[in-house]
C-alpha positions in Angstrom: 118.5 132.4 67.9 117.9 132.9 64.4 121.1 132.9 61.7 120.8 133.3 58.2 124.0 132.4 55.5 125.7 135.0 54.5 128.1 135.4 51.9 129.3 139.0 52.2 128.7 142.3 53.3 130.1 145.5 51.7 129.5 149.1 50.6 130.0 150.6 47.3 127.2 152.5 44.7 124.1 151.0 44.0 124.8 150.1 40.0 121.4 149.2 38.9 118.0 150.0 39.3 116.2 154.0 39.6 118.9 153.9 42.7 122.2 153.5 40.3 124.5 155.9 41.8 123.6 156.1 45.8 126.0 155.2 47.9 124.3 151.5 49.7 125.4 148.7 51.8 124.9 145.2 50.2 124.2 142.5 52.0 124.9 139.5 49.7 122.8 136.0 51.1 124.7 132.7 50.3 122.7 130.2 47.7 120.9 130.1 45.0 118.0 128.1 43.5 119.4 129.1 39.5 122.5 128.7 37.8 122.1 131.1 35.1 124.9 130.9 32.1 126.0 134.5 32.3 125.9 134.9 36.5 128.9 136.8 37.7 128.5 136.2 40.8 128.8 132.5 40.7 130.7 132.6 44.2 127.6 133.1 46.2 126.0 129.8 45.5 128.6 128.4 47.9 128.0 128.2 51.7 128.3 131.2 53.4 129.4 132.0 57.1 126.5 131.5 59.7 125.7 135.3 61.1 123.1 136.4 63.9 120.8 139.2 62.8 121.9 141.6 65.2 125.8 140.5 63.9 124.4 141.3 60.1 122.8 144.6 61.9 126.2 145.4 63.8 128.3 145.0 60.5 126.2 147.3 58.5 125.8 149.8 61.2 130.0 150.5 60.2 129.2 152.2 57.2 127.3 155.8 57.1 124.1 154.8 54.0 120.7 154.3 54.9 120.1 152.8 51.9 120.5 148.6 52.0 120.0 146.1 49.1 119.7 142.3 50.2 120.5 140.5 47.2 122.4 137.1 46.3 122.6 134.4 45.2 118.7 134.5 45.8 117.8 136.2 49.0 114.3 134.7 49.4 115.7 131.3 49.5 116.4 132.1 53.3 113.0 132.1 55.2 114.5 133.9 58.1 115.0 136.7 55.8 111.8 138.9 56.6 113.2 138.8 60.2 116.4 140.4 58.7 113.8 143.3 56.8 112.2 143.8 60.1 115.0 144.6 62.5 116.6 146.7 59.0 113.1 148.6 58.8 113.0 149.4 62.7 116.4 151.1 62.3 114.9 153.3 59.3 117.1 151.7 56.6 115.3 151.9 53.3 115.7 148.6 51.6 116.1 147.0 48.3 115.4 143.1 47.5 116.8 141.8 43.8 115.1 138.5 43.2 114.9 136.2 40.6 111.4 136.1 41.0 111.1 132.3 41.2 110.6 131.7 44.7 107.4 132.8 46.3 107.3 136.7 47.4 104.1 137.1 49.5 105.8 137.0 52.6 108.1 140.0 52.0 106.8 143.2 53.8 105.3 145.6 51.1 107.8 148.5 52.4 110.3 146.5 51.0 111.4 147.9 47.5 111.3 144.7 45.5 113.7 144.5 42.0 112.4 141.4 40.3 115.0 140.1 37.9 112.5 137.7 35.0 114.8 135.5 33.5 114.9 135.6 29.4 115.7 132.7 27.9 119.5 133.3 27.1 120.1 132.9 31.0 119.5 129.3 30.6 116.0 129.9 33.2 113.7 131.3 30.6 111.0 129.1 32.4 111.9 130.0 35.9 109.8 133.0 37.0 106.6 132.5 39.0 103.8 133.9 38.0 102.2 133.9 40.7 104.2 136.9 41.9 102.2 139.5 40.1 99.8 140.3 42.4 102.3 141.3 44.8 104.0 143.7 42.9 103.7 147.1 44.4 103.8 150.5 42.7 107.2 150.9 44.0 108.6 148.0 42.6 110.8 147.4 39.9 111.2 144.7 37.2 114.5 143.9 35.2 115.3 142.0 32.1 118.9 140.8 31.5 118.9 140.5 27.5 121.6 138.3 25.6 119.8 138.1 22.3 117.2 140.0 20.3 115.3 137.3 21.1 115.5 137.9 24.6 114.6 141.3 24.1 111.2 139.8 22.0 110.5 138.0 25.1 110.8 140.5 27.3 108.3 142.2 25.4 105.5 139.5 25.1 106.3 139.3 28.9 105.4 142.7 29.4 102.6 142.7 27.1 101.1 139.6 28.3 101.3 140.4 32.0 100.1 144.5 31.3 103.4 145.6 32.7 103.4 148.7 31.0 103.7 152.0 33.6 105.8 149.9 35.6 109.3 150.5 36.4 111.3 148.4 33.9 114.8 148.0 33.1 116.7 146.8 30.2 120.1 145.4 30.9 122.6 144.0 28.3 125.2 141.0 28.6 128.0 142.8 27.9 129.8 139.4 26.5 126.6 138.9 23.9 125.0 142.0 23.5 126.3 145.7 22.7 124.4 148.4 24.9 124.3 150.6 21.7 122.1 147.9 19.7 120.2 147.8 22.8 119.8 151.4 22.5 118.6 151.3 18.8 115.8 148.7 19.4 114.4 150.7 22.5 114.6 154.2 20.2 113.2 152.4 17.7 110.2 150.9 19.3 109.9 153.6 21.6 109.4 151.7 24.9 108.6 152.9 27.9 111.6 151.1 29.8 114.9 152.2 31.2 118.6 150.9 29.4 120.6 149.9 32.5 123.9 149.8 32.6 125.9 148.3 35.4 127.2 151.8 37.1 129.8 149.6 39.2 131.1 147.6 36.8 131.7 151.0 34.8 133.5 152.4 37.5 135.4 149.4 38.1 134.4 149.2 42.0 132.6 145.7 43.7 
């Protein structure tokens, strides 16, 4: 029987990406291969509860939304994630996958909307991205850069330029403890960037 290690399953508004504001069911998988300095879900790094795919689906179906996000931790750490994805797809769920991009994404089904969080130096994991994953990005996939400093901002611009990513859906999100959203907004305006300033809606609303 296939099982996955689950941290939590909950229902809330999507707080990030182009789907921000939509009701969404979150499946947070346990464990992570990175240890970002600003991580706000460190509790997910602990061992989770083993659940079968039917058990997970049963929990998901308690909620009225048809948008599901697989998050973590790092969901791609568990090979069985593709079987869960297939089960959700068969039930006509739109599936988002938030991943740090440090693990091979070639097995993830093409219909999944990948939200790839490219780690900047301020995370302490700035060398973690697997550049091979660039070939697996589809038109509907999105990239996110979480920025702590102006140096992170410069890193993100160089990464985008070096990998010919202009034209993709790109989000710049400030770490509120270290970088004011207003400052990041001014940098984006000054440079006329084709990126979205992304604030965490769920935190602004003080909901999970």
